[in-house]
N, C-alpha and C positions, 0 to 999 in steps of 0.2 A: 504494500500500500504506500509506503514511504517513497519507493522508487517511482510509482505512478504519479504521486503528488509532485515529486521533484521534476519529472519529465513534463508534466502538465504546466507547472509554473515556468519552467525553462522555455517551453514552447510559446506560451503567452508573451513572455518578455521578448523572445526572438521576433515574434510577429509585430509587437509594438515598435521595436527598434527598426525593423524593416519598413513599416508604415511611416515612421517618423523620417527615415532617410529618404523615402520616395517623396513625401510631402515637402521636405526641405529642398530637394532638387527641383521640383516643379515650381515652387514659389520663387526660387532663385532665377529660373529661366523666365518666368512671367515678369519679374521686376524690370528686366532689361528690354522687354518687348512691349512698351506702351504704344498703343495705337495712336497714330497721328491723324487728327480729324481734318477733313477738307473744310474749306471756308463755309460751304453750305451747312455742314454738320456743326461747325462752330456757331453759326448764326442761330441754328435750331437750339443748340445747347444754351446760348445766350438768352433766347426767348424763355426757355424753361427756368433759368436762373432768375430773370427779371420777375417772372410770375411767382416763383416760390420764395423769393427773398422779400416780397412785399413792396416792391417799387411802385406798383400801381396804387397802393393804399394812400400815398401822399401826393404822388406826381401826376396822377390821372384825374382830371375833373370828373365829377359825377353828378347825376341827377337822382332824385328820390324816386324809387319805383316800389312795387309791391313787396320786394324783399329788402328794402333799405337802399343805401347808396349803390347806384349802378354806373359803371364807367361809360362815359360818352365816347363811343369809338372814334369819332372824327377829331377828338381832342386828346386822345390817348398819350400820356406821358409828357404833355406840354406844360405841366405845372399850374400854378395859380394864374388865373386869367387876368390880363391887364385891364379888361373892361369890368371886372368884378368890383363891388364896393370894397374899400379897405377893411381889414379886420378890425372889428370893434371889440373891446374887451373891458371887463370890469376889473380895474386895477386893485380893488379891495381883495379880489381873489388871487390875482397873479402875485401881488405883494406878499401873500401868505404861502406862496410856493405852488399854487395850483397851475395846471396847464389847461388851456382851452383851445379847441379846434373850431374852425368854421364848418358849416354843414357838409361840405364835400371833402373835408379833411386836407385841403391843399394849403391851408394857413393855420398857424398855431401861435398862441401867445402864452407867455409864462414869465418867470423872473428874468429871463434873458431878453425880453422884449417881444417883438412880433417877427416871425419868420415866415417866408413864403416859399413853397415848393418850387424848385427850379424846373425849367424847360429842359427835358432830356432828349428832345428830338434833334435831328441833324440840321436844323435851320441855324442861321448865323445868330439868332436870338437864343439858341439853345446850345448844344455842344457841337454845332456844325464846323467850327474852326479849331476845335480841340484836337490835340494829339492823343495818342493812346497813353503816353506817359503822363500827360496832364490828368486824364481820366483816372488812371491808376492812383495818382497822388491824391485826387479828390476822394475817391472811393475808399482807399485803404489808409490814408493819413489824415483825412478830414480837412484838407486845404481848399479854401474857396477857389473855384474855377481851376483847381489843380496847380495853382501858381505857388512856387516856393516863396515862403515869407509872407504869404497872404493870411488873412484872418482864418480862424477855424470855422467849419460849418456849424450852424446853429441847430439846437434841438428843433424838431424831433428826429433829425437825420441820424440814424444809428451807425455811422461810419465805423465806430469802434468795434462793431460786430464783424466787420469785413477785413480787418487787418491781416488775417491769415489766408485770405483768398489766394489761390494758385494763380500764377501769371496767365495760364491758359483760360481760367474762368473769367478773369478781368478782360482778356482779349475777346472772349466769346460775348460777354455783355456789351462791350464797346462795339463790336461788329454788328450785333443785333440792333443796338440803338441807332447805328449809322444806316441801317437798312430800312427803318420805318419811315413813313411819310414825314417830311419836315413841316413844322407848324410855326408860323410867325407869331410869337408871343413874348413880349418884353415883360418879364416878371418884376414886380416892384422890389425895391431895395428893402432890407429889413429895417425895423424901427427899434431904436434903442429904448430901454425901459423908461428913461427919463422923458422921452418924447411921446409916450403912450397916452 
């Protein structure tokens, strides 16, 4: 019985070792063989990332529908609209640390003042003249218009959630945004707290 138990345990260990060896070899091979995406595949991946990362939540104007705010397709990702009335806020709330959104979520007010969602379309009033490097700096470092030395992006932009994005993901998002229809829309400048 002892001999059988010893052989059984030895056999299980040998199989585990063999399985581990095979698994390690295949994962080593897979690491060096990352698939290179075509530009069309990158654009599709960028669309997926824009949708899943919540970009539409703030950057796409909306209208109220039966299920709440619904994106206005012809204004998709064009930010706070220049023809909207300015964000009005109750400073007695924002001075206490509260944040307030306008009805379509493209403007927000809080202790930082009033911020308006940027135009992300490829128009010159959006990101039309930006380089990929500027886009990366804005998205992963929180720099206004991706310009070194510029002010930080204001809340509610969650750029700090994107600091670890892979270069390929940044490129995919940028290519997708460059592929959508350009929309001319000059977003208002933010308002400092003392001017609210």
